[in-house]
Each structure stands twice: as structure tokens, then as C-alpha cells.
C-alpha positions in Angstrom: -1.4 -7.2 7.2 -3.8 -9.4 5.0 -6.6 -8.3 6.1 -5.9 -4.5 6.2 -4.8 -4.9 2.7 -8.1 -6.5 1.3 -10.3 -4.5 3.1 -8.4 -1.4 1.5 -8.9 -3.2 -1.9 -12.4 -3.2 -1.0 -13.2 0.3 -0.2 -10.5 1.9 -1.8 -9.3 3.4 1.4 -5.8 5.0 1.2 -3.4 3.1 3.7 0.2 3.2 4.4 2.8 0.6 3.6 6.4 0.2 4.4 8.2 -1.5 1.6 11.5 -2.5 1.0 12.3 -1.6 -2.8 14.5 -4.2 -5.3 17.6 -2.0 -4.1 16.6 -3.0 -0.3 15.9 0.7 0.4 13.0 1.4 2.8 10.1 3.3 1.9 6.8 5.0 3.2 4.2 5.2 0.6 0.5 6.3 1.2 -1.6 4.1 -1.5 -5.3 3.2 -2.8 -5.1 -0.4 -4.0 -6.7 -0.6 -7.3 -6.4 -4.5 -7.4 -4.4 -7.2 -6.3 -3.7 -11.1 -6.7 -1.2 -13.4 -4.0 1.8 -12.1 -5.5 1.5 -8.5 -6.6 -1.0 -5.3 -5.1 -1.5 -2.5 -8.2 -2.0 0.6 -6.5 -2.3 4.5 -6.8 0.9 6.1 -5.0 0.0 9.3 -3.7 3.9 10.1 -3.1 4.7 9.1 -6.9 1.3 10.7 -8.1 0.9 7.6 -10.5 0.6 3.9 -10.6 2.6 1.6 -8.9 3.1 -2.3 -8.4 4.3 -3.6 -5.5 5.2 -7.3 -4.8 3.3 -8.4 -1.6 6.4 -10.1 -0.1 8.2 -6.9 -0.5 5.2 -4.7 2.0 6.9 -4.8 5.4 3.7 -3.2 7.2 0.4 -1.8 5.8 -1.7 0.4 8.8 -5.0 2.2 8.0 -4.1 6.4 8.2 -5.4 8.0 11.0 -7.0 11.0 10.9 -6.9 13.9 13.2 -10.4 15.3 14.6 -11.1 19.0 13.9 
């Protein structure tokens, strides 16, 4: 998963994450990573349409977004 996060941060590619928030709710988010360190990921969240900071330890999965060909 770290590889996907690093590549997305470098390329500014939108990815999908599955995240568990502080209330133990699991959400699906589409994000563009602005920056990251060992603990946090600073993203633009396309669902909330604003900047969000996610804890890496709470990200359950991360994946590329598969686009359908026309």
C-alpha cells in the first residue's frame, strides 16, 4: 500500500482509499495527495471537496482508480 501512496503523491494522481475514522466508521474516499510523512497524509478529498488529513495507520486500503475506456 505504501507504494501506491508514494506514487500517487509524486504524480498527483487521484486514488481511492478505504479509511476508518476516529469513530470507527469505515468510509470510501477519492483523494489527491498533496504531501505525506510517516504518520499523516495531507489530501484533497473529492467527496468533501476540501483538504483533509488522514492518519496512515487508519487507511485500510488504497488503490488506483480504474477508468473505463470509451
